[in-house]
C-alpha positions in Angstrom: -99.3 184.9 -114.3 -99.6 181.6 -112.7 -102.7 179.4 -113.1 -105.0 179.1 -110.0 -103.7 175.5 -109.5 -100.1 176.7 -109.7 -100.7 179.6 -107.3 -102.4 177.2 -104.9 -99.3 174.9 -104.9 -96.9 177.7 -104.4 -99.0 179.2 -101.6 -99.4 175.8 -99.9 -95.6 175.3 -99.8 -94.8 178.8 -98.6 -97.5 178.7 -95.8 -96.6 175.2 -94.8 -93.0 176.2 -94.5 -94.0 179.1 -92.2 -96.2 176.8 -90.1 -93.4 174.3 -89.6 -91.1 177.2 -88.5 -89.0 177.2 -91.6 -89.3 180.9 -92.4 -86.3 180.8 -94.8 -88.6 179.0 -97.3 -91.9 180.7 -96.3 -93.8 183.8 -97.2 -90.8 186.1 -96.7 -89.5 184.7 -100.0 -92.3 186.5 -101.9 -90.2 189.7 -102.2 -87.4 187.7 -103.7 -89.7 185.8 -106.1 -91.2 189.1 -107.2 -87.8 190.5 -108.0 -86.8 187.3 -109.8 -89.9 187.3 -111.9 -89.5 191.1 -112.7 -85.9 190.6 -113.6 -86.5 187.6 -115.8 -84.6 185.2 -113.5 -87.8 183.2 -112.7 -89.9 182.2 -115.6 -93.7 182.1 -114.8 -94.4 180.3 -118.1 -91.7 177.7 -117.6 -92.8 174.2 -118.5 -90.8 171.4 -116.7 -89.2 169.0 -119.1 -88.4 165.3 -118.4 -84.8 165.0 -119.6 -84.3 161.4 -118.7 -86.6 158.8 -117.2 -86.2 155.2 -116.0 -88.9 153.0 -114.3 -87.6 154.2 -111.0 -86.2 157.7 -111.5 -86.4 160.9 -113.6 -84.3 163.9 -114.3 -86.4 167.1 -114.8 -85.3 170.4 -116.1 -87.4 173.2 -114.5 -86.3 175.8 -117.0 -86.0 178.5 -114.3 -89.5 178.1 -113.1 -90.8 178.1 -109.5 -89.2 175.3 -107.5 -92.4 174.6 -105.7 -94.1 173.6 -108.9 -91.2 171.5 -110.0 -91.0 169.8 -106.6 -94.8 169.1 -106.8 -94.4 167.5 -110.2 -91.4 165.5 -109.1 -93.1 164.2 -106.0 -96.2 163.1 -108.0 -93.9 161.3 -110.4 -92.0 159.6 -107.6 -95.3 158.4 -106.0 -96.4 156.9 -109.2 -93.1 155.2 -109.8 -93.2 153.8 -106.2 -96.5 152.1 -107.0 
């Protein structure tokens, strides 16, 4: 399964989406994610890979992992690059 940190990130994104009224990206997606994981479409052990990086940008391959985790990683990289 996901690590506790990964689960916290996913949960935070889903709940925040619901709280902001964006139900299409909230907790209702859990059924879809469960099916995707069960059918092998979503890889719970996926490790994002930096394919290309410059001082101001990066291309990351998520390898079919959870988008919330890739988005979190990408945002952390963007913040560091902005500094």
